[in-house]
Residue, then its C-alpha position, 0 to 999 in steps of 0.5 A: m522090755f523097755e526098762t530092760l533096754i534102758n538098763t542095758l544101754n546104761g550098762w554100756v554108757w556108765s561103764p567104769a571108763l566114764i567114771y574114770l574119765c570124769l575124775g581124770v579130766g577134772l584132775y587134768f583141768s585142775v592141774r592145767t588151770r593151777f587149781l583155779q577153783v581154789r585160787h580164784f574163789g574170791e573172784m568167783l564171789r565178786l563176779l556174781r555182781d558183775g554184768q548187767s542184763s541187756n536186750e542180747g543177754v542175761s546178767s551174770f547172776q541170772a545166768l548163774a541162777m539158770a545154771l543152778a536151776g539145772r544143777v540143783g534138782t532132785g539129785n540134791i535130795a533123792g540122788v544123795a539118798t540113792a548114792i548112800t543106799f547103794g554106795g554107803p556113806g563114802a559115796l558122799f566123799w566121792m560126790w565132793m571129789v567130783a565137785f571139787l575137780g569138776a569145778s575146773t571142768a565147768y570152767i572150761e566148758s562154760v568159757l567155750g560156750q561164751i567164746y563161740k556163742e552167737k546171736d539167734s534170730g531174735g538177737h539174743f546170745v545163744g551157745g553151747p557144746a554144739y556151737y563150740f564143736e562146730k566152730g572150735l573143732g570145725q566138726k559140724w557133724y559132732g555138733v549135730l550129734f551132741a545137739i540131737s543127744a542133748a535135745v533127746a536127753c533134756g526134752l525126753l529122758l531127764p524131765g521124768v526124774q524130776a517129775n517123779s521125785i516131785a510126785t513121790a514127795m507130794t504123795t508122801a507129805m500130803n497124800v496128793p494123788t500123782e495125777v493131781t501133781a502131774g496136772i499142776l506141773a503141766i499147767v505151771l510149766g506150760f505157762i512159763i516155757f511158752g513165755g521164752v528164755k527171759r521168763i525162765a531166767s526171771v523165775a530162776e533168779i527169784v526161786v533158786p537163791f530162795m530155795a537153796g538158802a532155805y534148804i541149807l538153813v533148815s538142814l544146818v539146824i537139824v545137823l546142829m540138833n545132832i551135833g554130837q554125831l557130827p565127828e563120827t559122821l565125818s569119820l564114817i564118810f572118810r572110812s567108808a570112802f577108802g574101804a577102812d570101815a568094818a561095815f561099809g569097807a567092802i563096798i568101796g567100789q560101789a562108793v566110788a561108782w555111785g558117788v561119781k554117777r550121782g555127783v555128775y548127775s547133780n552138779e553136771a560138770g562136764q555134762g555139757t548143760g552148763p555152757h548153755p546158760a553160760a553163753a547167754a550171759n552179757v559179760s565183757h570176758p568169757a572167763k568171768q562167766g566161766l568162774v561164776q559157773a565153776f562156783s555153781v558146782y560148789v553151791d550144788t554139791l558142797l552146800v546143797c548135797s552136803a546138807t542132805g548127806f549130813m542130815l541123813l547120816t547124823t540122824g541115822f535115817y538112811n539105808v545101805q543095801d547089801p550088794g550080796n543080798a538083794e533083800g538085806f541091808l548093811h544099815q537100815g535106819v528107814q523101814g518100808v521107804a524106797a531110796g529117794p526123797g522119802y529118807v529125807q522126809t523121814a529124817m525131817e519129820n522125826i525132827m520137825p513133826g508135822v512140818g518136816s515132810i511137807f518142807v522137803a516136798v516143797a523144797l523138792f518141788l522148787f528144786a525139781f521144777t526149776t531143773i525142768l525149766a533148765y532142761y527145756y531151755i537146753a533142749e530148745t537151744n539145741i533144736r535152734y542149733l539144728s534148725r540152722s541146717v534143717k527147717l524145724d519150725w514145727a519142732l519147738p511147739v512139739l518140744k514144749l508138748v513132748l516135755i510136758g508129756m514126759v513130766v506127766y509120764g514121769c509122775l505116773r511111772t516108777a522111780d527106777l525107770a525114771w532114774a534109769m532114763g535120766d542116767l542114760g541121758v546124762g551119760l550120753m551127753a557127758w561122753l560127747n562133751i568131755i571128749g570134745i572139750l579135751f580137744l578144745q582146751k587150748p582156747a579155753l586155757a588161753t582165755l584164763h591166762d588173758y583174763e589173769a594178765q589183764k587183772r594183773a595190769g589193773r584193768d577190767p578185762i575185755y576179751d579180744a578173740e583174735a588176739n587170743g588166737v580164736h579166729n571163728a568168733p566174730l561176735w566178740t569183735e562187736i562185743r569188745r567194741d561195745f564194752e570199750s565204747r562204754r568205758s571210753 
């Protein structure tokens, strides 16, 4: 009954309208920003070294690491395999499109997170969609609605997906009982989240670059070992993406749908999660962190997801389901393995016998675990937002226990139910956030123009909210004076 309800709700949330909305808004913001994801690529790389952590906020790189902790998760391994299974190789192309266009969306939402951020009771920077909907749109009810959705999605619905993939991978690679995996996750997770945002940022800063770099490097080695298949693989991706392939052309609609769904789930552009860590950054101008967060979308999809996709497609260790036959396949390169991390483990194990499957399990553990940490931070931020209006002193300890409980539950439940719950959480936040930022595009676009003007004048940009027509961001008066005093 519960699984039927979740699937029914998913059918409503993930209607074709949301798919078109994600692509359309990404294209719209790309045009409005004059494709900043191309023009400012070099600036994105430079800004990774900009900004220092302080008592109030984290550095640009720490904020990027926290955002990547949320973006780089099980979707980069299990999600890509699932997208190919139900959408064919062409789904990878549509994941690329969502990432390229979504980089501009990520910029807009992250800049808004910076513009309308506040200081919490401990003096730390905090922000996100709930804050910019209340202060920017002047619609507190909409901010409350998003905060409730985000707290439920990140604290209740999404952690199970990550935990389930960890448990599945550990069982496949090392025959570790799911109960043991659940217990280890609960203990380590509890130690970190009870340490607060600084501990989460410190863990992400160390783990995320290491895990992503190692995974991409090993995947690249496997692709190079099958380099003769690469031209045909690229051709296959593009043919099936546009319906020109004999085997997969008939499922072009599935390719678009699954590519967009898994793309949004993986890179989170427009979902409303990225603005939370973006707001925590200690920078002199909102556009700085906006560009850094746009770059994080590239890292997630164009690097990590592509590494998984090419590894599967060049080795042939993937399945494509026949939509007209529940028991049939248009391509079957993996026998007796459910769509998910098992495909990647099978591919790596055949290339690297004895260590390939274990490597994927470890990579997935790090990917998914840091994503769970990011989910906790987002859920906590939104509960703190709600506690400004209603006394919720009890809520944060409960959140910690609930999230740990859902991680244990996700380890023990089926993958299908875990993914369905995760999709529902992503879809709810995406609907609310994308509609909201369309109404808030003016201050976000003005911030980009201001940043570019100051750069052309040869200055290191410092943001003046009032001069940019933003009259409900008093914190930036304090930030501007602080940065100006340091440079005088």
